C-alpha positions as CSV (number, residue, x, y, z in Angstrom):
1,M,22.0,16.8,12.8
2,N,22.6,14.9,9.6
3,W,23.0,11.2,10.6
4,F,23.4,10.2,7.0
5,K,26.0,12.5,5.6
6,D,28.2,9.5,4.6
7,L,25.5,8.3,2.2
8,P,25.7,9.3,-1.5
9,D,23.5,12.3,-2.4
10,D,21.5,10.3,-5.0
11,I,20.5,7.8,-2.2
12,C,19.8,10.3,0.6
13,K,17.9,13.6,0.2
14,R,16.7,16.1,2.7
15,D,13.4,17.9,3.0
16,V,11.7,16.0,0.1
17,P,8.0,16.8,-0.5
18,L,6.1,13.5,0.0
19,G,2.8,14.6,-1.6
20,P,3.9,13.9,-5.2
21,L,4.9,10.4,-4.1
22,T,1.4,9.5,-2.8
23,W,-1.8,8.9,-4.6
24,F,-3.6,11.5,-2.5
25,K,-0.9,14.1,-3.7
26,L,-1.1,15.6,-0.2
27,G,1.3,16.1,2.6
28,G,4.5,17.8,3.6
29,P,8.2,16.9,3.4
30,A,10.3,14.1,5.0
31,D,13.4,15.1,7.0
32,F,15.2,12.4,5.0
33,L,14.1,10.4,2.0
34,I,16.5,7.5,1.5
35,E,16.4,5.0,-1.4
36,P,19.0,2.3,-0.8
37,R,20.1,0.1,-3.6
38,T,21.4,-2.9,-1.7
39,E,20.4,-4.9,1.4
40,T,23.7,-3.9,3.0
41,Q,22.8,-0.2,2.6
42,L,19.4,-0.8,4.0
43,S,20.7,-2.7,7.0
44,T,23.1,0.2,7.8
45,I,20.2,2.7,7.6
46,V,17.8,0.8,9.8
47,R,20.4,0.0,12.4
48,R,21.4,3.6,12.6
49,C,17.7,4.6,13.0
50,Q,17.3,2.0,15.7
51,D,20.5,3.0,17.6
52,S,19.8,6.8,17.4
53,R,16.0,6.4,17.9
54,I,15.2,8.1,14.6
55,P,11.6,7.6,13.5
56,L,11.5,5.3,10.4
57,H,8.7,5.0,7.9
58,V,8.6,2.8,4.8
59,L,7.0,4.2,1.7
60,G,5.9,2.2,-1.3
61,L,3.9,3.8,-4.1
62,G,1.9,5.8,-1.5
63,A,-1.4,4.2,-2.7
64,N,-2.8,3.6,0.8
65,L,-1.3,6.5,2.7
66,L,-2.1,9.9,4.1
67,V,0.8,12.1,4.9
68,P,0.2,15.1,7.3
69,D,0.5,18.6,5.9
70,E,3.4,19.4,8.3
71,G,5.4,16.4,6.9
72,V,7.2,13.5,8.6
73,R,10.0,13.6,11.1
74,G,12.9,11.2,10.7
75,V,13.5,8.9,7.8
76,V,11.2,7.8,5.0
77,L,12.6,4.7,3.2
78,R,11.7,3.9,-0.3
79,L,12.7,0.5,-1.8
80,S,12.5,1.8,-5.4
81,R,16.0,1.2,-6.7
82,G,18.7,-1.4,-7.1
83,I,17.7,-5.0,-6.2
84,F,14.3,-4.1,-4.6
85,P,12.2,-3.9,-7.8
86,D,13.8,-7.0,-9.3
87,I,11.8,-10.1,-10.6
88,R,12.5,-13.5,-12.0
89,F,10.5,-16.6,-12.8
90,D,11.0,-20.4,-12.5
91,T,8.1,-22.3,-14.0
92,D,5.2,-21.5,-11.7
93,L,7.3,-19.8,-9.0
94,V,7.8,-16.0,-9.0
95,F,10.6,-14.3,-7.0
96,A,9.9,-10.6,-6.7
97,G,11.4,-7.7,-4.8
98,G,9.4,-5.8,-2.1
99,G,9.6,-2.7,-4.3
100,F,8.1,-4.3,-7.4
101,D,5.0,-2.6,-8.8
102,M,2.0,-4.8,-8.1
103,T,0.0,-3.7,-11.2
104,R,3.0,-4.6,-13.3
105,L,3.4,-7.9,-11.4
106,V,-0.2,-8.9,-12.1
107,K,-0.1,-8.0,-15.8
108,T,3.3,-9.8,-16.3
109,C,2.0,-13.0,-14.7
110,V,-1.3,-12.9,-16.6
111,K,0.7,-12.5,-19.9
112,R,2.8,-15.5,-19.0
113,G,-0.3,-17.6,-18.2
114,L,0.4,-17.8,-14.5
115,A,-2.8,-17.7,-12.5
116,G,-3.2,-16.7,-8.9
117,L,-2.8,-12.9,-8.8
118,E,-5.5,-11.8,-11.2
119,Q,-7.8,-11.4,-8.2
120,I,-5.9,-8.3,-7.1
121,A,-6.2,-6.6,-10.5
122,G,-6.5,-2.9,-10.2
123,I,-5.0,-2.6,-6.7
124,P,-2.0,-0.3,-6.9
125,G,1.1,-0.3,-4.7
126,T,4.3,-2.3,-4.2
127,L,4.5,-6.0,-3.5
128,G,5.9,-5.2,0.0
129,G,3.0,-3.0,0.8
130,G,0.5,-5.4,-0.7
131,I,1.8,-8.2,1.5
132,A,1.9,-6.0,4.6
133,M,-1.9,-5.4,4.3
134,N,-2.8,-8.6,2.6
135,C,-4.4,-6.6,-0.2
136,G,-7.4,-7.9,-2.0
137,G,-11.1,-7.7,-2.4
138,R,-14.2,-9.7,-3.4
139,Y,-12.2,-11.9,-5.7
140,G,-9.4,-12.9,-3.3
141,E,-6.2,-11.8,-1.5
142,I,-2.5,-11.8,-2.2
143,G,-1.7,-13.9,0.8
144,S,-3.1,-17.0,-1.0
145,A,-0.2,-16.9,-3.5
146,I,2.6,-16.3,-1.0
147,V,5.1,-19.1,-0.2
148,A,7.6,-17.2,1.9
149,V,8.8,-13.6,2.5
150,R,12.4,-12.4,3.1
151,V,12.3,-9.6,5.7
152,M,14.6,-7.3,7.5
153,S,14.0,-6.5,11.2
154,R,14.5,-3.0,12.6
155,D,17.9,-4.2,13.9
156,G,19.1,-4.9,10.4
157,E,18.9,-8.7,10.5
158,I,17.5,-10.7,7.6
159,R,15.4,-13.8,7.8
160,E,12.8,-15.7,5.8
161,R,9.2,-16.0,7.1
162,S,6.8,-18.7,5.8
163,R,3.2,-18.1,4.8
164,D,2.0,-19.9,7.9
165,E,4.1,-17.7,10.1
166,L,2.7,-14.6,8.6
167,R,-0.9,-15.7,9.5
168,F,-2.6,-13.8,6.7
169,S,-6.1,-12.5,7.6
170,Y,-8.4,-9.7,6.4
171,R,-6.1,-6.8,5.5
172,H,-3.4,-8.1,7.8
173,A,-0.1,-10.0,7.8
174,A,1.8,-10.7,11.0
175,L,4.9,-8.7,9.9
176,G,5.2,-6.5,12.9
177,D,7.9,-3.9,12.1
178,D,9.7,-6.1,9.6
179,I,10.5,-4.7,6.2
180,V,9.6,-6.8,3.2
181,L,12.7,-7.4,1.0
182,S,11.3,-9.9,-1.4
183,A,8.8,-12.7,-1.7
184,T,8.3,-16.1,-3.3
185,L,4.9,-16.7,-4.9
186,K,3.5,-19.9,-6.3
187,L,1.1,-19.6,-9.1
188,Q,-0.7,-22.0,-11.5
189,E,0.2,-22.5,-15.2
190,T,-2.9,-22.0,-17.3
191,D,-4.2,-20.9,-20.7
192,P,-3.0,-17.2,-21.1
193,V,-6.1,-16.3,-23.2
194,A,-8.6,-17.6,-20.7
195,L,-6.6,-16.0,-17.9
196,N,-6.4,-12.6,-19.6
197,N,-10.2,-12.7,-20.1
198,R,-10.6,-13.3,-16.3
199,F,-8.2,-10.5,-15.6
200,R,-10.1,-8.1,-17.9
201,E,-13.4,-9.1,-16.2
202,I,-12.1,-8.2,-12.8
203,W,-10.3,-5.0,-14.0
204,D,-13.4,-3.8,-15.9
205,Y,-15.7,-4.4,-12.9
206,K,-13.4,-2.3,-10.6
207,H,-13.2,0.5,-13.1
208,S,-16.9,0.6,-13.6
209,T,-17.7,0.8,-9.9
210,Q,-14.8,2.8,-8.5
211,P,-13.2,6.2,-9.1
212,S,-10.4,6.3,-11.7
213,L,-7.0,5.0,-10.6
214,G,-5.6,8.4,-11.5
215,A,-7.9,10.3,-9.1
216,P,-6.4,11.7,-5.9
217,S,-7.4,9.1,-3.3
218,A,-6.0,6.2,-1.4
219,G,-8.4,3.5,-2.5
220,C,-10.9,2.2,0.1
221,I,-10.6,4.4,3.1
222,F,-12.2,2.0,5.7
223,R,-12.1,-1.7,6.4
224,N,-15.3,-3.6,5.9
225,P,-16.7,-4.5,9.4
226,Q,-17.6,-8.1,9.8
227,G,-20.9,-8.7,8.1
228,H,-21.1,-5.3,6.6
229,S,-19.9,-3.3,3.6
230,A,-18.2,0.0,4.7
231,G,-19.3,1.6,1.4
232,Q,-23.0,0.7,2.0
233,L,-22.9,1.9,5.6
234,I,-21.4,5.3,4.5
235,D,-24.0,5.5,1.6
236,R,-26.9,4.7,4.0
237,A,-25.7,7.5,6.3
238,G,-26.3,9.9,3.4
239,L,-22.6,10.7,3.0
240,K,-22.0,10.2,-0.7
241,G,-20.6,13.4,-2.0
242,F,-20.2,14.8,1.5
243,R,-17.4,17.4,1.6
244,I,-15.2,19.0,4.2
245,G,-12.9,21.7,2.7
246,S,-10.9,20.1,-0.1
247,A,-11.9,16.5,0.8
248,F,-15.0,14.7,-0.1
249,V,-16.7,11.3,-0.4
250,S,-16.8,9.9,-3.9
251,D,-20.3,9.9,-5.4
252,R,-19.3,6.7,-7.3
253,H,-18.2,4.5,-4.4
254,A,-18.8,5.8,-0.9
255,N,-15.8,4.0,0.6
256,F,-13.4,6.3,-1.4
257,A,-12.4,9.6,0.1
258,M,-11.2,12.0,-2.5
259,A,-9.2,15.3,-2.5
260,D,-9.0,18.3,-4.7
261,R,-5.7,19.1,-6.3
262,G,-3.8,21.3,-4.0
263,G,-5.9,20.3,-1.1
264,R,-5.0,19.7,2.5
265,A,-4.4,16.4,4.3
266,A,-6.0,17.9,7.4
267,D,-9.3,18.1,5.5
268,V,-9.1,14.4,4.6
269,R,-8.4,13.6,8.3
270,R,-11.4,15.6,9.4
271,L,-13.5,13.9,6.7
272,I,-12.5,10.4,8.0
273,D,-13.3,11.3,11.6
274,T,-16.7,12.8,10.6
275,I,-17.6,9.7,8.6
276,I,-16.7,7.5,11.6
277,E,-19.0,9.5,13.9
278,R,-21.9,9.8,11.4
279,V,-21.9,6.1,10.5
280,A,-21.8,5.2,14.2
281,E,-24.7,7.4,14.9
282,H,-26.7,6.0,12.0
283,S,-26.0,2.3,12.2
284,G,-24.2,1.7,15.5
285,V,-21.1,0.4,13.6
286,R,-17.8,2.1,14.2
287,L,-15.6,2.0,11.1
288,E,-11.9,1.5,11.2
289,P,-9.6,3.3,8.7
290,E,-7.9,1.0,6.2
291,V,-5.7,3.8,4.9
292,K,-2.4,4.4,6.8
293,I,-2.2,7.8,8.5
294,W,1.3,8.9,9.4
């Protein structure tokens, strides 16, 4: 059944391969890939999914995602068009859509001399995805810059949620099933030259210690357990370079799972499960995946 035959063909497509839309470059097709341009269109889609019990997934830039080889049933939403990648500035405030590219956001703010996002330099994805997982690293997290987030619930209702309400913590924001439409961020006006130097320092460090941004991976594959580094635990278990089929552990940073071009998502999944078991056997610590697995 086509529940979305009334939508324009350029917004709703059937049987779209998802692999090319992810950083892993793996995975099968979506029954429906829908890219709404307006909040009204988005509300119609999510209400219809709710009423008809159609599975609904939200896809950003696919930088922290593993899609199964058999594909995804139901609807995959992508906020990549219309108002969702918009941005505007008002002194030290930034108003950006949930579909805005985070790398572009960081670079734009640095160029304007607005500090507060340089700490997430080198982390790919959309703003919505970055907020949902409170992306960050050793230098800080995106949650520290958030003032408020406009969201849409799965019944199509829109409301604003404050930073306090979102309760940002390590790789987590209390969004539930809400979809990020846009966010307000408060930054600090500063010297653009000094800020750019700081940005380059963080960017260069990440590029010297991690696989290339263009490599087929999904960034750090596991959360850091409290008091531990996931990468160090994996390395100490002797798993750097370990391979299962087309998937392998990076020999540059052990918390990066990589995949050969044309590989299989099932191999990555088996690699993740094996790492969890081997690290538990070696250190007694059970790792939890940071990557989303559909």
